[in-house]
DRENDO-1510 file (C-alpha; in Angstrom, 1 decimal, always signed):
<recs>
REC; n; res; u; v; w
REC; 1; MET; -196.0; -142.7; -37.1 .
REC; 2; GLU; -194.8; -143.4; -33.6 .
REC; 3; SER; -196.6; -146.7; -33.5 .
REC; 4; MET; -195.2; -147.7; -36.9 .
REC; 5; THR; -191.7; -146.8; -35.6 .
REC; 6; SER; -192.0; -148.9; -32.5 .
REC; 7; GLU; -193.4; -151.9; -34.4 .
REC; 8; ILE; -191.1; -151.9; -37.4 .
REC; 9; GLY; -188.3; -149.5; -37.0 .
REC; 10; ASN; -186.2; -151.6; -34.6 .
REC; 11; GLU; -186.6; -154.8; -36.7 .
REC; 12; THR; -183.7; -155.6; -39.0 .
REC; 13; PRO; -183.2; -158.6; -41.3 .
REC; 14; GLU; -179.5; -158.9; -40.2 .
REC; 15; ASN; -177.2; -157.6; -37.5 .
REC; 16; THR; -175.2; -154.9; -39.3 .
REC; 17; SER; -173.6; -151.7; -38.0 .
REC; 18; ALA; -175.3; -148.4; -38.9 .
REC; 19; VAL; -174.6; -147.3; -42.5 .
REC; 20; THR; -173.6; -143.7; -43.0 .
REC; 21; PRO; -175.0; -141.5; -45.8 .
REC; 22; GLN; -171.6; -141.7; -47.5 .
REC; 23; GLU; -171.5; -145.5; -47.3 .
REC; 24; ALA; -175.1; -145.8; -48.6 .
REC; 25; TRP; -174.2; -143.5; -51.5 .
REC; 26; GLU; -171.1; -145.6; -52.4 .
REC; 27; ARG; -173.3; -148.8; -52.4 .
REC; 28; MET; -175.7; -147.2; -54.9 .
REC; 29; ARG; -172.9; -145.7; -57.0 .
REC; 30; GLU; -170.9; -148.9; -57.2 .
REC; 31; GLY; -174.0; -150.9; -58.0 .
REC; 32; ASN; -174.8; -148.6; -60.9 .
REC; 33; GLN; -171.3; -148.9; -62.2 .
REC; 34; ARG; -171.6; -152.7; -62.1 .
REC; 35; PHE; -174.9; -152.4; -64.1 .
REC; 36; ILE; -173.3; -150.1; -66.7 .
REC; 37; GLY; -170.4; -152.5; -67.1 .
REC; 38; GLN; -172.7; -155.5; -67.5 .
REC; 39; GLN; -171.1; -157.0; -64.4 .
REC; 40; ALA; -174.1; -157.1; -62.0 .
REC; 41; ASP; -173.7; -159.2; -58.9 .
REC; 42; HIS; -177.5; -159.6; -58.3 .
REC; 43; PRO; -176.6; -159.5; -54.6 .
REC; 44; ARG; -178.7; -160.7; -51.7 .
REC; 45; GLN; -181.4; -162.4; -53.7 .
REC; 46; ASP; -181.0; -166.0; -52.5 .
REC; 47; GLN; -183.2; -168.1; -50.3 .
REC; 48; GLU; -181.4; -167.1; -47.2 .
REC; 49; ARG; -182.0; -163.4; -47.9 .
REC; 50; ARG; -185.7; -164.0; -48.5 .
REC; 51; GLY; -185.9; -165.7; -45.1 .
REC; 52; LEU; -184.2; -162.9; -43.3 .
REC; 53; GLY; -186.9; -160.6; -44.7 .
REC; 54; GLU; -189.5; -162.2; -42.4 .
REC; 55; HIS; -187.8; -160.5; -39.5 .
REC; 56; GLY; -188.0; -156.9; -40.8 .
REC; 57; GLN; -186.2; -154.7; -43.2 .
REC; 58; ASN; -183.0; -152.5; -43.1 .
REC; 59; PRO; -182.7; -150.6; -46.4 .
REC; 60; HIS; -179.8; -148.3; -46.8 .
REC; 61; ALA; -181.6; -146.0; -49.3 .
REC; 62; VAL; -185.1; -144.7; -50.0 .
REC; 63; VAL; -185.6; -143.9; -53.7 .
REC; 64; LEU; -188.3; -141.6; -55.1 .
REC; 65; ALA; -188.3; -142.6; -58.8 .
REC; 66; CYS; -190.4; -142.2; -61.9 .
REC; 67; SER; -192.9; -144.9; -62.6 .
REC; 68; ASP; -191.3; -145.4; -66.1 .
REC; 69; SER; -190.9; -149.1; -66.9 .
REC; 70; ARG; -187.5; -148.5; -68.3 .
REC; 71; VAL; -186.0; -147.5; -65.0 .
REC; 72; PRO; -186.3; -150.4; -62.5 .
REC; 73; VAL; -184.5; -149.1; -59.4 .
REC; 74; GLU; -183.2; -152.4; -58.0 .
REC; 75; ILE; -181.8; -153.4; -61.4 .
REC; 76; VAL; -180.1; -150.2; -62.4 .
REC; 77; PHE; -178.4; -150.0; -59.0 .
REC; 78; ASP; -177.7; -153.7; -58.8 .
REC; 79; GLN; -179.3; -154.0; -55.3 .
REC; 80; GLY; -180.8; -156.9; -53.5 .
REC; 81; LEU; -183.9; -157.8; -51.4 .
REC; 82; GLY; -184.4; -155.3; -48.6 .
REC; 83; ASP; -181.7; -152.9; -49.8 .
REC; 84; VAL; -183.8; -150.1; -51.1 .
REC; 85; PHE; -187.2; -148.7; -50.1 .
REC; 86; VAL; -188.8; -147.6; -53.4 .
REC; 87; ILE; -191.5; -145.0; -54.1 .
REC; 88; ARG; -192.5; -144.5; -57.7 .
REC; 89; THR; -194.8; -141.9; -59.2 .
REC; 90; ALA; -194.9; -140.5; -62.8 .
REC; 91; GLY; -192.4; -137.7; -63.0 .
REC; 92; GLU; -191.3; -138.3; -59.4 .
REC; 93; ILE; -194.1; -135.9; -58.3 .
REC; 94; THR; -194.7; -135.5; -54.6 .
REC; 95; ASP; -197.8; -135.3; -52.5 .
REC; 96; LEU; -198.6; -135.8; -48.9 .
REC; 97; SER; -198.6; -139.6; -49.2 .
REC; 98; VAL; -195.1; -139.5; -50.9 .
REC; 99; LEU; -193.7; -137.2; -48.2 .
REC; 100; ALA; -195.2; -139.5; -45.5 .
REC; 101; SER; -193.6; -142.5; -47.1 .
REC; 102; LEU; -190.2; -140.8; -47.3 .
REC; 103; GLU; -190.5; -139.7; -43.6 .
REC; 104; PHE; -191.4; -143.3; -42.7 .
REC; 105; ALA; -188.3; -144.6; -44.4 .
REC; 106; VAL; -185.9; -142.1; -42.6 .
REC; 107; ASP; -187.7; -142.1; -39.3 .
REC; 108; ALA; -189.1; -145.6; -38.7 .
REC; 109; LEU; -186.4; -147.5; -40.7 .
REC; 110; GLY; -183.5; -145.2; -40.1 .
REC; 111; VAL; -182.6; -144.9; -43.8 .
REC; 112; PRO; -179.5; -142.7; -44.2 .
REC; 113; LEU; -179.9; -141.8; -47.9 .
REC; 114; VAL; -182.8; -140.2; -49.8 .
REC; 115; VAL; -182.5; -140.5; -53.6 .
REC; 116; VAL; -184.6; -138.6; -56.2 .
REC; 117; LEU; -184.2; -140.4; -59.5 .
REC; 118; GLY; -185.3; -138.8; -62.7 .
REC; 119; HIS; -184.5; -140.0; -66.1 .
REC; 120; GLU; -183.8; -139.3; -69.8 .
REC; 121; LYS; -186.9; -139.0; -72.0 .
REC; 122; CYS; -189.3; -138.4; -69.1 .
REC; 123; GLY; -192.8; -138.3; -70.5 .
REC; 124; ALA; -194.1; -136.1; -67.6 .
REC; 125; VAL; -191.5; -133.5; -68.3 .
REC; 126; ALA; -192.2; -133.7; -72.0 .
REC; 127; ALA; -195.9; -133.3; -71.4 .
REC; 128; ALA; -195.3; -130.2; -69.3 .
REC; 129; GLU; -193.1; -128.7; -72.0 .
REC; 130; ARG; -195.8; -129.3; -74.6 .
REC; 131; ALA; -198.3; -127.6; -72.4 .
REC; 132; LEU; -196.1; -124.5; -72.0 .
REC; 133; GLU; -195.0; -124.4; -75.7 .
REC; 134; LYS; -198.2; -125.4; -77.5 .
REC; 135; GLY; -201.0; -125.2; -74.9 .
REC; 136; GLU; -201.6; -129.0; -75.1 .
REC; 137; MET; -203.0; -130.4; -71.9 .
REC; 138; PRO; -203.7; -134.1; -71.3 .
REC; 139; SER; -207.2; -135.1; -70.3 .
REC; 140; GLY; -208.5; -136.5; -67.0 .
REC; 141; PHE; -206.2; -136.8; -63.9 .
REC; 142; GLN; -203.1; -136.8; -66.2 .
REC; 143; ARG; -203.4; -133.0; -66.0 .
REC; 144; VAL; -202.1; -133.3; -62.5 .
REC; 145; LEU; -198.8; -134.5; -63.8 .
REC; 146; VAL; -198.4; -131.4; -65.9 .
REC; 147; GLU; -199.5; -129.1; -63.1 .
REC; 148; LYS; -196.9; -130.7; -60.8 .
REC; 149; VAL; -194.0; -130.6; -63.2 .
REC; 150; THR; -194.6; -127.2; -64.8 .
REC; 151; PRO; -193.1; -125.2; -61.9 .
REC; 152; SER; -189.8; -126.9; -62.5 .
REC; 153; LEU; -189.8; -125.9; -66.1 .
REC; 154; LEU; -190.6; -122.4; -65.3 .
REC; 155; SER; -187.7; -122.1; -62.8 .
REC; 156; ALA; -185.4; -123.6; -65.4 .
REC; 157; ARG; -186.5; -121.0; -67.9 .
REC; 158; ALA; -186.0; -118.3; -65.3 .
REC; 159; GLU; -182.4; -119.4; -65.0 .
REC; 160; GLY; -181.9; -119.3; -68.8 .
REC; 161; LEU; -181.9; -123.1; -69.3 .
REC; 162; THR; -183.3; -124.5; -72.5 .
REC; 163; GLY; -183.8; -128.0; -73.9 .
REC; 164; ILE; -185.6; -131.1; -72.6 .
REC; 165; GLU; -182.5; -132.6; -70.9 .
REC; 166; ASN; -181.9; -129.5; -68.9 .
REC; 167; PHE; -185.6; -129.4; -68.0 .
REC; 168; GLU; -185.3; -133.0; -66.7 .
REC; 169; ARG; -182.2; -132.2; -64.7 .
REC; 170; ASN; -183.8; -129.1; -63.1 .
REC; 171; HIS; -187.0; -131.0; -62.3 .
REC; 172; VAL; -184.9; -133.5; -60.2 .
REC; 173; LYS; -183.2; -130.7; -58.4 .
REC; 174; GLU; -186.5; -129.0; -57.7 .
REC; 175; ILE; -188.1; -132.2; -56.3 .
REC; 176; ALA; -185.0; -132.8; -54.1 .
REC; 177; ASN; -185.3; -129.2; -52.8 .
REC; 178; HIS; -189.0; -129.6; -52.3 .
REC; 179; ILE; -188.5; -132.7; -50.1 .
REC; 180; VAL; -185.9; -130.9; -47.9 .
REC; 181; ASP; -188.0; -127.8; -47.7 .
REC; 182; ARG; -191.3; -129.6; -46.9 .
REC; 183; SER; -190.2; -132.4; -44.5 .
REC; 184; PRO; -189.0; -131.3; -41.1 .
REC; 185; GLU; -188.1; -135.0; -40.3 .
REC; 186; ILE; -185.7; -135.2; -43.2 .
REC; 187; ARG; -184.3; -131.7; -42.7 .
REC; 188; GLU; -183.5; -132.4; -39.0 .
REC; 189; ARG; -181.6; -135.5; -40.0 .
REC; 190; LEU; -179.7; -133.6; -42.7 .
REC; 191; GLN; -178.6; -131.1; -40.2 .
REC; 192; ASP; -177.2; -133.6; -37.7 .
REC; 193; GLY; -175.6; -135.8; -40.4 .
REC; 194; ARG; -177.9; -138.8; -40.0 .
REC; 195; CYS; -179.2; -138.5; -43.6 .
REC; 196; ALA; -178.4; -137.0; -47.0 .
REC; 197; VAL; -180.5; -136.3; -50.0 .
REC; 198; VAL; -179.2; -136.7; -53.6 .
REC; 199; GLY; -180.7; -136.0; -57.0 .
REC; 200; LEU; -179.8; -138.2; -60.0 .
REC; 201; ARG; -180.9; -138.5; -63.6 .
REC; 202; TYR; -180.8; -141.9; -65.2 .
REC; 203; ARG; -179.6; -141.9; -68.8 .
REC; 204; LEU; -181.3; -144.5; -70.9 .
REC; 205; SER; -178.5; -144.2; -73.5 .
REC; 206; ASP; -175.8; -145.6; -71.3 .
REC; 207; GLY; -177.3; -146.6; -67.9 .
REC; 208; LEU; -175.5; -144.0; -65.8 .
REC; 209; ALA; -177.3; -142.5; -62.8 .
REC; 210; GLU; -176.0; -139.0; -63.5 .
REC; 211; PRO; -175.3; -137.0; -60.2 .
REC; 212; LEU; -177.0; -133.7; -60.1 .
REC; 213; VAL; -177.3; -132.4; -56.6 .
REC; 214; GLY; -176.4; -133.5; -53.1 .
REC; 215; TYR; -177.8; -132.2; -49.8 .
REC; 216; GLY; -175.4; -132.9; -47.0 .
REC; 217; LEU; -173.2; -135.1; -49.2 .
REC; 218; ASP; -170.6; -134.5; -51.9 .
REC; 219; ILE; -171.5; -136.6; -54.9 .
REC; 220; GLY; -169.3; -134.8; -57.5 .
REC; 221; ALA; -172.1; -132.4; -58.5 .
REC; 222; GLU; -173.8; -129.4; -57.0 .
REC; 223; THR; -173.6; -129.6; -53.2 .
REC; 224; VAL; -176.0; -127.9; -50.9 .
REC; 225; GLN; -175.2; -127.5; -47.2 .
REC; 226; ALA; -177.6; -129.1; -44.8 .
</recs>
C-alpha cells in the first residue's frame, strides 16, 4: 500500500484545498437533492475534466454501494468525473478486497468521506429474509450473499425490528459499523477528524438517499462518536 500511496496518492487532477468530511457530505447531499428535483447539473463531465484525469484523481468520497442497476452512484448524487471512488458488491457485502479498496481510498487518495449506500427493494436482503423465514437458499456462490447479509437481519430481529425496510436500514448500519471496526486505517482517521463514515439507504420511490447513521459526522440521523 505504501508504494501505491507514493505513486498515486499525491497526484490530483486539479489544485484544490483539502475537503473536510463535512464539506464532502454537503457535496453529496446537495447533489442528491438536485437529482430528486430533476435539476441535475451533470458537473465536471466536459472535455477539460476528462483531460485533468490523466494527471491523477482527487475524489471527495468513497462509496460502497450495492451492484443493483437501479442505483448508479454518480447519477443519484449528481457527481462528475473523478468526484467519487465507487466500490459495488451485491448487498454492499464486504470482504478483504473491499476493505483494502476502502483503505486505499482514504489512505492513498486522502478521501475524507466513506459512504455505505444500501437501497430500497434490495434483492440480497430479501434473499436473506427468505432463507430465515422459509429455509430457501440460493444455489452456487449466491449462497455467500445470504450468509453475509443474514447477521444483519438477526441483529435487527434481536432489537425487535420487523419488515424488509427496517432490515435494509439495519443492514446498512451493520456494514458501516463493520468497516469502522475492521479497518484500523479508517478508524484512525475517524478519531483525528480526517475522515467520516456515513450510512444511507437510497429510496427507489423518490430518489432520496435517506440518512441512517454517521460516524464522526452529524447527518441528521443516528450519530456515533469516532
